[in-house]
C-alpha positions, 0 to 999 in steps of 0.5 A: 545397559547398552553403551552407545557411542552417542549420548543425549543430543545438544541443542546447537544452531544447525546448518541445513544439508540435504542428504538421501539415505538408502532405505536400509540406512534410514531403518537403522537410524530409526532403530538407533533413535529408539534405542538411544531414547530408551538409554537416555530417557529422552525421546529423539523426535527426529532420527535425522538429528542423529546424523550430525553427531554420528558423523562428528563421532566418526571423525573424532575417532578416525585415527587416520583423519586425526593424524592427517589433520595434525600433519605437516602444515596443518592448523590446530582444530577450530572450535 
């Protein structure tokens, strides 16, 4: 079984953002949604819904970003 960085998507109140993706990135996003659906057993109706959790995961695992946020004068992360 493949160990993806994302799990099943949580239902959360969204904030609308418009983004243009290169066609190659969109194809990869669709492919990722297909693999995620197979792994979790839950279909991903809209691959664009993966973008927010991907960005969230990226920021959560970026050590330099975390260190900068915890640096002098920074406030604790807000929920």
